[in-house]
C-alpha positions as CSV (number, residue, x, y, z in Angstrom):
1,M,0.0,0.0,0.0
2,I,1.1,3.5,-0.8
3,F,-0.1,6.2,1.7
4,R,0.6,9.9,1.7
5,Q,-0.8,12.6,4.0
6,L,-0.8,16.1,2.4
7,F,-1.4,19.4,4.1
8,E,-2.8,22.6,2.7
9,R,-1.8,25.4,4.9
10,E,-4.3,28.2,4.1
11,S,-7.3,26.1,5.0
12,S,-5.5,23.7,7.3
13,T,-6.8,20.8,5.4
14,Y,-5.4,17.3,5.2
15,T,-5.7,15.3,2.0
16,Y,-4.9,11.7,1.7
17,L,-3.5,9.6,-1.1
18,I,-4.0,5.9,-0.9
19,A,-2.8,3.5,-3.7
20,S,-2.1,-0.1,-4.5
21,E,1.5,-0.9,-5.1
22,K,0.4,-3.8,-7.3
23,T,-2.2,-2.1,-9.6
24,R,-0.9,1.5,-9.2
25,E,-4.5,2.6,-8.9
26,A,-5.0,5.6,-6.5
27,V,-7.6,7.4,-4.5
28,L,-7.5,11.0,-3.3
29,I,-9.5,11.9,-0.2
30,D,-10.6,15.4,0.8
31,T,-8.9,17.3,-2.0
32,V,-8.5,21.1,-2.2
33,K,-9.0,22.8,-5.5
34,T,-5.9,25.0,-5.3
35,E,-3.7,21.9,-4.9
36,V,-4.8,20.0,-8.1
37,E,-1.4,20.6,-9.8
38,Q,0.4,19.2,-6.8
39,Y,-1.8,16.1,-6.8
40,L,-1.2,15.6,-10.5
41,R,2.5,16.0,-10.1
42,L,2.6,13.5,-7.2
43,L,0.5,10.9,-9.1
44,K,2.9,11.2,-12.0
45,E,6.0,11.0,-9.8
46,L,4.7,7.8,-8.2
47,N,3.4,6.4,-11.5
48,L,-0.2,6.1,-10.3
49,T,-3.5,6.2,-12.0
50,L,-6.2,8.1,-10.2
51,V,-9.5,6.1,-10.1
52,Y,-11.5,7.9,-7.4
53,V,-11.7,11.2,-5.6
54,L,-13.7,11.1,-2.4
55,D,-15.0,13.8,-0.1
56,T,-15.8,12.7,3.4
57,H,-17.6,15.8,4.4
58,T,-18.6,19.3,3.3
59,H,-15.8,21.8,3.5
60,A,-16.9,25.3,4.5
61,D,-13.4,26.7,4.5
62,H,-12.4,25.8,0.9
63,I,-13.6,24.5,-2.4
64,T,-13.0,20.8,-2.9
65,A,-11.3,19.6,-6.0
């Protein structure tokens, strides 16, 4: 399993990347719109294919990606 915890300072939001080392398929959880380029860069660096983006709750402090 691949796991990364990412932190966006302005909204103090944690985003999580979880992926399979075998299939290279990834999920991003609780993304922030302003960080999309960072997510894409990380996915490329790790050779992952994004298959799902999940929001666990409504974010009043930022726009989700």
